[in-house]
C-alpha positions in Angstrom: 3.1 28.7 21.9 5.1 27.5 19.5 2.6 25.3 16.9 4.3 22.2 15.0 2.3 19.5 13.1 1.3 16.3 14.7 2.5 12.9 13.6 -0.1 11.3 11.3 1.6 9.0 9.7 0.6 5.8 12.0 -3.1 7.1 10.9 -2.8 7.9 7.4 -1.6 4.3 6.5 -4.6 2.6 7.3 -6.8 5.6 5.9 -4.7 5.3 2.6 -5.5 1.2 2.6 -9.3 2.2 3.1 -9.2 4.5 -0.2 -7.4 1.9 -1.8 -10.1 -1.0 -0.6 -13.3 1.4 -1.6 -11.8 2.1 -5.1 -11.0 -1.8 -5.5 -14.7 -2.1 -4.8 -15.9 0.3 -6.9 -14.2 -0.8 -10.3 -14.8 -4.4 -8.8 -18.4 -3.6 -9.4 -17.9 -3.1 -12.8 -16.4 -6.1 -13.8 -19.1 -8.3 -13.1 -22.6 -8.5 -13.4 -26.1 -10.1 -12.3 -27.4 -10.6 -16.3 -26.7 -14.6 -16.4 -27.8 -17.0 -19.5 -29.6 -19.7 -18.8 -28.0 -23.4 -19.4 -29.9 -25.9 -20.9 -26.9 -28.3 -21.6 -27.6 -32.2 -20.7 -24.9 -33.4 -18.2 -24.8 -36.8 -16.7 -26.9 -36.1 -13.8 -29.6 -34.4 -15.5 -31.0 -34.3 -19.1 -32.6 -30.9 -18.5 -35.6 -32.1 -19.9 -34.1 -33.3 -23.3 -35.6 -36.2 -25.2 -32.0 -37.5 -26.5 -32.6 -39.9 -29.3 -31.4 -41.7 -32.7 -33.5 -42.1 -35.7 -33.2 -46.1 -36.7 -35.5 -46.3 -40.0 -38.2 -43.5 -38.8 -38.1 -45.4 -35.3 -37.0 -43.7 -32.4 -34.4 -44.9 -30.1 -33.4 -43.3 -26.6 -30.2 -42.7 -25.7 -28.4 -41.6 -22.6 -26.1 -38.8 -21.9 -23.3 -40.4 -21.8 -24.0 -42.0 -25.0 -24.4 -38.9 -26.3 -21.1 -37.5 -25.4 -19.4 -40.5 -27.0 -21.1 -39.9 -30.3 -18.5 -40.7 -33.1 -20.4 -38.8 -36.1 -23.5 -40.4 -36.5 -26.7 -37.7 -36.0 -28.5 -38.0 -33.0 -31.4 -35.8 -31.6 -32.3 -33.5 -28.8 -35.9 -32.4 -28.5 -37.7 -30.3 -26.0 -40.7 -28.1 -25.6 -40.1 -24.8 -25.1 -41.9 -23.5 -21.8 -43.4 -20.2 -22.3 -41.7 -19.0 -19.1 -38.8 -18.3 -21.5 -40.0 -16.4 -23.6 -41.5 -14.5 -21.1 -38.4 -14.4 -19.2 -36.8 -12.4 -22.3 -34.8 -15.1 -23.6 -34.7 -14.2 -27.3 -31.2 -15.8 -28.3 -30.3 -19.9 -28.6 -26.7 -20.0 -28.6 -24.9 -23.8 -29.6 -21.5 -24.8 -29.9 -20.0 -25.3 -33.2 -17.2 -26.0 -32.7 -16.9 -29.2 -31.1 -20.9 -30.6 -32.5 -22.2 -29.7 -36.3 -25.8 -28.6 -35.7 -29.2 -28.0 -37.8 -31.8 -26.6 -35.0 -35.8 -26.6 -35.9 -38.7 -25.1 -34.7 -41.9 -27.3 -34.8 -40.0 -29.1 -37.6 -39.6 -25.7 -39.5 -35.5 -25.1 -40.1 -33.9 -22.1 -38.0 -30.0 -22.8 -38.7 -27.9 -25.5 -40.3 -24.1 -25.8 -40.5 -24.2 -27.3 -44.3 -27.1 -25.8 -46.2 -26.1 -28.4 -48.9 -28.3 -31.4 -46.3 -31.4 -33.0 -46.8 -31.9 -30.5 -43.6 -35.5 -32.5 -42.4 -36.1 -33.9 -38.9 -34.8 -37.9 -39.8 -33.0 -37.4 -42.7 -29.8 -35.0 -41.9 -26.7 -36.6 -42.2 -23.5 -34.4 -41.3 -20.4 -35.0 -43.4 -17.6 -36.3 -41.4 -15.2 -33.8 -43.1 -16.8 -30.7 -41.9 -14.7 -28.6 -39.8 -16.6 -25.3 -39.4 -14.0 -22.4 -39.3 -10.6 -23.7 -39.4 -9.1 -23.9 -36.0 -12.2 -22.4 -34.2 -15.5 -24.4 -35.2 -18.5 -21.7 -35.8 -20.0 -20.3 -32.7 -23.8 -20.3 -32.9 -26.0 -17.7 -32.1 -29.6 -17.3 -33.6 -32.9 -15.4 -32.8 -35.7 -17.4 -32.0 -39.2 -16.3 -33.5 -41.6 -14.3 -31.4 -43.9 -17.1 -30.2 -41.9 -19.9 -29.6 -43.2 -20.5 -26.0 -44.9 -23.5 -26.2 -43.2 -25.1 -29.3 -40.8 -28.0 -29.9 -37.0 -27.3 -30.3 -35.3 -30.1 -32.2 -31.7 -29.9 -32.9 -29.4 -32.5 -35.0 -26.0 -32.8 -34.0 -23.1 -34.7 -35.0 -20.0 -34.8 -33.2 -16.9 -33.3 -35.1 -15.0 -35.9 -36.0 -11.4 -33.9 -36.7 -11.5 -32.7 -33.0 -10.4 -35.9 -30.5 -12.1 -34.8 -27.6 -15.6 -32.9 -26.5 -18.3 -33.2 -24.6 -22.3 -33.0 -24.2 -23.2 -30.2 -27.1 -23.2 -26.5 -25.0 -27.1 -25.3 -25.7 -28.1 -21.9 -23.5 -30.5 -19.1 -24.1 -29.9 -15.3 -23.5 -30.5 -12.2 -25.1 -28.8 -9.0 -26.4 -29.3 -7.2 -23.0 -27.6 -10.2 -21.4 -25.2 -10.7 -24.3 -23.7 -6.6 -23.5 -23.8 -7.1 -20.1 -21.6 -10.1 -20.3 -19.5 -9.2 -22.6 -18.8 -5.3 -21.0 -18.4 -7.4 -17.5 -15.8 -9.5 -19.5 -13.9 -7.0 -20.9 -13.8 -5.3 -17.7 -12.6 -7.8 -15.9 -9.2 -7.8 -18.2 -9.0 -4.4 -19.0 -9.1 -2.8 -15.5 -6.5 -5.1 -14.0 -4.3 -4.7 -17.3 -5.4 -0.7 -16.8 -4.1 -0.7 -12.9 -1.1 -3.0 -13.8 0.3 -0.5 -16.3 -0.5 2.6 -14.1 1.4 0.7 -12.1 4.0 0.8 -13.6 4.1 4.4 -15.1 4.1 5.4 -11.2 6.4 3.1 -10.8 9.1 4.4 -13.2 8.4 7.9 -12.1 9.4 7.2 -8.2 12.8 5.4 -10.1 13.2 8.8 -11.7 12.0 11.0 -8.8 14.6 9.0 -6.2 16.8 9.5 -9.2 16.9 12.9 -9.4 17.7 13.7 -5.8 20.6 11.1 -6.4 19.4 8.0 -4.9 20.0 5.2 -7.5 17.4 2.7 -6.4 17.6 0.5 -9.2 15.4 -2.1 -7.5 12.3 -0.5 -8.3 12.6 -1.1 -11.8 12.1 -4.6 -11.0 8.6 -3.7 -10.0 8.1 -1.3 -12.8 9.0 -4.6 -15.2 6.9 -6.7 -13.1 3.9 -4.3 -13.5 4.5 -4.1 -17.1 4.9 -7.9 -17.6 1.5 -8.4 -15.3 -0.4 -6.1 -17.6 0.9 -8.0 -21.0 0.0 -11.4 -19.5 -3.3 -9.8 -18.6 -3.4 -8.6 -22.9 -2.8 -11.6 -23.6 -5.9 -13.4 -22.1 -7.8 -10.5 -23.4 -6.3 -12.2 -27.2 -7.1 -15.4 -26.6 -10.8 -14.8 -24.8 -11.8 -12.5 -27.7 -9.9 -14.0 -30.5 -8.1 -10.8 -31.5 -5.4 -10.4 -33.5 -2.0 -11.5 -31.3 0.0 -8.4 -30.9 2.2 -10.3 -28.3 3.7 -12.9 -30.8 6.8 -11.1 -30.6 7.0 -12.4 -26.6 7.5 -15.6 -25.1 4.3 -15.6 -23.4 5.5 -18.6 -21.2 7.4 -16.5 -19.8 5.2 -14.0 -18.6 3.9 -15.6 -15.5 6.8 -17.0 -13.9 8.7 -13.4 -14.7 5.4 -11.4 -13.0 6.0 -13.5 -10.3 9.7 -13.8 -10.0 10.4 -9.9 -10.1 8.5 -8.8 -7.0 10.3 -11.5 -5.5 13.4 -10.7 -6.9 13.3 -7.1 -5.6 12.2 -8.3 -2.1 15.3 -10.4 -1.9 17.8 -7.0 -2.7 16.2 -5.5 0.2 17.0 -8.2 2.5 20.5 -7.3 5.0 21.6 -10.1 6.9 19.4 -13.1 5.1 19.9 -12.5 1.8 22.4 -15.1 0.8 20.6 -17.5 2.7 17.4 -16.7 1.0 18.9 -16.2 -2.8 19.5 -20.2 -3.2 15.6 -20.6 -2.8 14.2 -18.2 -5.0 17.3 -18.0 -8.3 18.1 -21.9 -8.7 13.6 -22.9 -9.2 13.3 -18.8 -11.2 16.2 -20.3 -13.2 14.8 -23.8 -13.8 11.1 -22.6 -14.4 12.5 -19.7 -17.2 15.2 -22.0 -18.4 12.6 -24.7 -19.3 9.9 -22.6 -20.7 12.7 -21.5 -23.3 13.7 -24.9 -23.6 9.9 -26.1 -24.2 9.8 -23.6 -27.8 12.5 -25.8 -29.0 11.2 -28.6 -31.2 13.8 -31.2 -30.0 12.5 -30.2 -26.3 8.8 -30.0 -27.1 8.3 -32.8 -24.4 9.2 -30.3 -21.4 6.7 -28.0 -22.4 4.3 -29.0 -19.8 3.5 -26.9 -17.0 3.6 -29.2 -14.2 7.4 -28.0 -13.3 6.5 -24.8 -12.5 5.6 -26.0 -9.0 9.3 -25.3 -8.1 8.2 -22.1 -8.1 6.3 -22.7 -4.6 9.7 -23.3 -2.6 10.5 -19.4 -2.7 7.0 -18.0 -1.7 7.3 -20.8 1.3 10.7 -19.8 1.7 9.5 -16.3 1.8 7.1 -16.7 4.7 10.6 -17.5 7.4 13.1 -14.8 5.6 10.6 -12.3 6.4 10.3 -12.6 9.5 13.6 -13.1 10.2 14.5 -9.8 8.5 12.0 -8.1 10.5 13.1 -9.5 13.6 16.5 -7.6 12.5 14.8 -4.2 12.3 15.0 -4.2 8.5 13.2 -0.9 7.8 11.4 -2.4 4.4 10.8 -5.7 6.3 9.5 -3.9 9.2 6.6 -2.8 6.7 6.1 -5.5 4.7 6.4 -8.3 7.1 3.0 -7.4 8.5 1.4 -6.5 5.4 2.2 -10.2 4.0 1.6 -11.9 7.3 -2.4 -10.6 7.6 -2.9 -10.8 3.7 -1.7 -14.5 4.2 -4.4 -14.4 7.1 -7.2 -13.1 5.2 -7.0 -15.6 2.5 -6.5 -18.6 4.8 -9.7 -17.7 6.7 -11.4 -17.0 3.4 -11.2 -20.2 2.4 -11.4 -21.6 5.7 -15.0 -19.7 5.4 -15.6 -20.9 2.3 -14.4 -24.5 2.9 -16.6 -24.4 6.7 -19.7 -22.7 3.9 -19.6 -25.4 1.2 -18.2 -23.0 -1.4 -15.9 -22.7 -3.8 -13.5 -20.1 -4.4 -10.4 -19.6 -6.6 -8.3 -19.4 -3.2 -9.6 -22.6 -1.8 -9.5 -24.1 -5.2 -6.0 -23.1 -5.2 -5.2 -24.4 -1.4 -7.1 -27.7 -2.5 -5.2 -28.6 -5.6 -2.4 -25.9 -5.8 -0.4 -28.3 -8.3 -3.5 -28.1 -10.6 -4.1 -24.1 -10.2 -0.1 -23.4 -11.0 -1.2 -20.7 -13.7 -3.5 -18.9 -11.1 -1.6 -19.6 -7.8 1.4 -17.7 -9.5 -0.6 -15.3 -10.9 -2.2 -13.6 -8.0 0.6 -14.4 -5.7 2.6 -12.1 -8.0 0.2 -9.5 -8.1 0.1 -9.4 -4.4 3.6 -9.4 -4.4 3.7 -6.5 -6.5 1.6 -4.0 -5.3 3.0 -4.7 -1.6 6.0 -4.4 -2.6 5.3 -1.0 -4.8 3.3 0.1 -1.8 6.0 0.0 0.6 8.4 1.6 -2.1 6.3 4.6 -2.3 5.9 4.6 1.6 9.7 4.4 2.1 10.0 7.6 -0.4 7.4 9.4 1.3 9.3 8.7 4.4 12.8 9.8 3.1 11.2 13.0 1.7 9.6 13.6 5.1 12.7 13.1 6.8 14.4 15.1 4.4 12.4 18.1 5.1 12.1 17.4 8.7 16.2 18.1 8.4 15.6 20.8 6.5 13.2 22.3 8.8 15.8 21.4 11.9 18.8 23.0 9.9 16.8 26.3 9.0 16.0 26.3 13.0 19.7 26.3 13.5 20.7 28.9 11.8 18.1 30.8 13.1 19.6 29.8 16.3 23.2 30.7 15.1 22.1 33.9 14.0 20.4 34.7 16.9 23.4 33.5 19.0 25.5 35.7 16.6 23.5 38.6 17.8 23.6 38.0 21.3 27.6 37.8 21.1 27.6 41.1 19.2 25.2 42.8 21.8 27.3 41.4 24.5 31.1 42.1 22.9 29.6 45.5 22.6 28.6 46.1 26.0 31.5 44.2 27.6 33.8 46.6 25.6 31.8 49.8 26.5 32.4 48.3 30.5 36.2 47.7 29.3 36.6 51.3 28.3 34.9 52.9 31.1 36.5 50.1 33.9 39.5 52.5 34.5 37.2 55.8 35.1 35.0 53.6 37.3 37.5 52.2 39.6 38.7 56.0 39.8 35.4 56.9 41.1 35.0 54.1 43.5 38.7 55.0 45.1 37.6 58.4 45.5 34.5 57.7 47.2 36.5 54.9 49.6 39.2 57.9 50.5 36.3 60.3 51.2 34.5 57.9 53.4 31.2 57.9 51.5 30.4 54.0 52.3 26.6 54.3 51.0 27.3 56.1 48.2 30.5 53.7 47.2 27.4 50.6 48.1 25.2 52.4 45.6 27.6 52.5 43.2 29.0 49.5 43.4 25.2 48.1 43.2 24.3 50.0 40.3 27.5 49.0 38.6 26.5 45.2 38.9 22.7 45.4 37.9 24.8 46.6 34.5 26.8 43.8 34.4 24.0 41.3 35.2 22.1 42.6 32.2 25.0 42.1 29.7 24.1 38.1 28.3 26.3 35.1 28.6 28.3 34.3 25.8 28.6 30.8 26.4 25.9 28.7 28.8 26.5 25.0 28.7 29.1 23.4 26.1 26.7 21.4 24.3 25.9 23.9 21.0 22.7 23.6 20.3 21.3 23.9 23.9 23.6 27.0 24.1 22.1 28.4 21.3 18.7 27.7 22.5 19.0 29.0 25.9 21.3 32.2 24.6 18.2 32.9 22.4 15.8 32.9 25.4 17.7 34.9 27.7 17.8 37.3 24.7 14.1 37.3 23.8 13.5 37.1 27.8 15.3 40.4 27.9 13.7 42.5 25.6 10.7 41.5 27.6 11.8 42.3 30.7 11.9 38.8 32.3 14.4 38.1 34.4 15.5 34.2 33.4 17.6 32.3 36.0 19.3 29.2 34.3 20.9 25.9 35.6 22.3 24.2 33.0 24.9 21.1 33.0 24.7 19.6 29.3 28.2 17.8 27.6 28.9 18.7 24.6 28.4 14.5 23.4 24.8 14.5 24.2 23.2 11.5 22.3 20.1 12.8 21.5 19.0 13.9 18.2 19.1 18.1 17.4 15.5 18.0 16.5 14.1 16.6 19.1 16.6 18.9 21.5 15.4 22.0 19.3 11.5 21.1 19.4 11.6 20.2 23.4 13.6 22.9 24.8 12.2 25.5 22.2 8.7 24.8 23.2 9.4 24.8 26.8 11.0 28.3 26.8 8.9 29.8 24.3 5.8 28.8 25.9 7.4 29.8 29.7 8.4 33.2 28.4 4.9 33.5 25.9 3.1 33.4 29.8 5.2 35.3 31.9 5.4 38.5 29.0 1.5 38.6 29.3 1.9 39.8 33.0 2.1 43.3 34.2 5.0 45.1 35.2 4.2 44.4 39.2 4.0 40.3 38.7 7.0 38.2 39.3 7.9 38.1 36.0 10.9 35.4 36.2 11.8 32.2 34.3 14.0 29.2 36.0 15.2 26.7 33.4 17.3 23.7 35.2 19.1 21.2 32.6 21.4 18.4 33.9 22.7 14.6 33.1 22.3 12.3 35.7 23.3 8.7 34.9 21.5 8.2 31.7 19.0 10.9 31.9 18.7 14.2 30.8 16.5 16.2 33.2 14.7 19.5 31.6 12.3 22.0 33.9 11.1 25.2 33.3 9.4 26.7 36.3 7.6 30.7 35.3 5.1 32.5 37.8 0.9 32.2 36.0 -2.0 34.6 37.4 -4.6 32.1 36.0 -5.8 28.8 36.0 -4.7 26.9 32.8 -7.1 24.3 31.5 -6.0 20.7 31.7 -6.9 17.9 29.1 -8.6 14.7 31.1 -7.4 12.3 28.7 -3.8 13.3 27.8 -2.8 15.1 31.3 -1.4 18.0 28.9 -2.4 22.5 29.4 -4.9 22.9 26.6 -4.0 26.4 24.4 -5.8 29.0 25.5 -5.8 30.3 21.9 -8.8 27.5 20.4 -8.3 25.4 18.0 -5.6 25.1 16.1 -3.3 25.4 19.0 -1.2 23.2 21.2 0.2 21.5 18.8 4.0 22.3 20.9 2.8 20.7 24.3 2.0 17.5 21.7 5.0 17.3 20.5 6.6 17.5 23.6 4.8 14.7 25.3 5.4 12.8 22.1 9.0 13.1 22.7 9.5 12.3 26.2 7.5 9.0 25.4 9.7 8.3 22.8 13.1 8.8 25.7 10.9 6.1 27.6 9.7 9.2 29.6 6.5 11.4 30.4 5.7 15.0 30.4 4.8 16.3 33.6 2.9 19.7 33.6 1.2 20.9 36.6 0.3 23.9 38.1 0.6 24.7 42.0 -0.6 28.3 43.0 0.1 30.6 40.8 3.4 28.5 39.7 3.5 26.5 36.5 6.5 23.5 36.0 7.0 21.8 33.0 9.6 19.1 33.6 10.9 15.5 31.9 13.8 12.9 31.9 14.8 11.5 28.8 16.6 8.1 29.1 19.7 8.7 26.9 20.1 6.1 24.3 22.8 3.8 25.0 24.9 2.7 21.8 22.8 -0.6 21.0 19.8 1.6 21.3 
């Protein structure tokens, strides 16, 4: 039996998706930490244990948190006792926001930190200068170590709002430790660097995919759109890195406002190029909002047009995303190869997002997805960030799948061509053998005729009959040059006739197949070759006294191609209870030919019938011949 590998493509795709999810979850674990700072910042609904007051002539005057937030530069005091549990919990570092507030810190009246050493840094005497701004444009982020044994002591913070900053809230106060700081710093860095590295890797792989196609003369320039989108997505993430960690601005040469609309719009442009029937209908929904957004971003950098620097107009970019949900379905219904893959994935991701948002809403929890869905106008940046990334990886993954499929189809076509070449060689060999035998018989024909004439004149009727019988058997041994009009079927049958002859097997055939049969050569090759090879293999193992015959029937009736082989078998054949197919007697690693034949029968709306009746094995199917529109 000829072993042919089964089709695993339907199983490999979910497996690949599971591997990606496992890899993503593994990397995700390094992007977040359980380490937490302890926030002691007073809020409007809770002063968090602080006594908040101002000193007027040495007299305390308590104030509310709201009055604290409205501070206009006068010194305010916040005081509370630090619980021993805080020190026992490992909190050793006090963090303050020194950008919006000027502060001096005391522990049981002893000075721990001051924003201005020139002041009279005693509780009740601190008067901050209105001109102090800390580090230009940044203020001063305060981190100081609390001394051992601070538990049970009173922490007092003298604070005054930095009047150079127009808007400020209450002073930020929190406790942490070096371990917490390190874990938070690492997770913050990973939360930016890992996605940036993933996007940059995607850009490199997509560029390699483009060069791979170009090497094989497939000019897939649309993949360059995804390559550029992945690169821009990586740059946009790196720009966040620079903002968050105040590093050097290596991306100043890029119009940073364009990173989000381009990272979002380029995958949509790729999807537009893959459309067929509905491309001209979707183009206005995409191009007009995208050009408008990019144009307004560029105008916003010109001093005359600073009024349009707001990002609110980016809301027009929701139009192509909403329209995409309609046009992907239309392209899918039109059997567009790209959208036969993209549409189910796109709809599945959309359903997961909506279900997640619904689950969070029902559980009373907040997430970035629920926030975007509740306030899409407010979370424009995040919405386009996530949707651009999702579209990028969906489209990129499909590009890889289609390239792999195209390579597999090419390899399959090469295999079919190789098999056809082998068939042609065997057919030519059979023709040469037949020609040689026919030439030899033609050469001896006159001698045979004279011999038969002499026997007839002498009245040797029995000897004449025996002579004619012997001559007929010699003629039957000559292989036919043409079995039918279909070239591939003709080659397959003559090849099997030659194989049967070498194995001393009598093969009877009834083949009526037209030359223009609309069934692919690869399917015919796999189906007919396996049926005949299985029959020849089964009969060749029989002893000489057994019935060593094979019968092949092929003909077209209406829209069906009927194919059947019948051969003798001296032992019972095992049958798979689930599939109803014969089980190979060769053990594991074999029997794929029977499965391949069954798949081809299903492809043409038929089934492969296998049956053993007594000492006879029958394999048959009737393929539905595709019509012009199928």
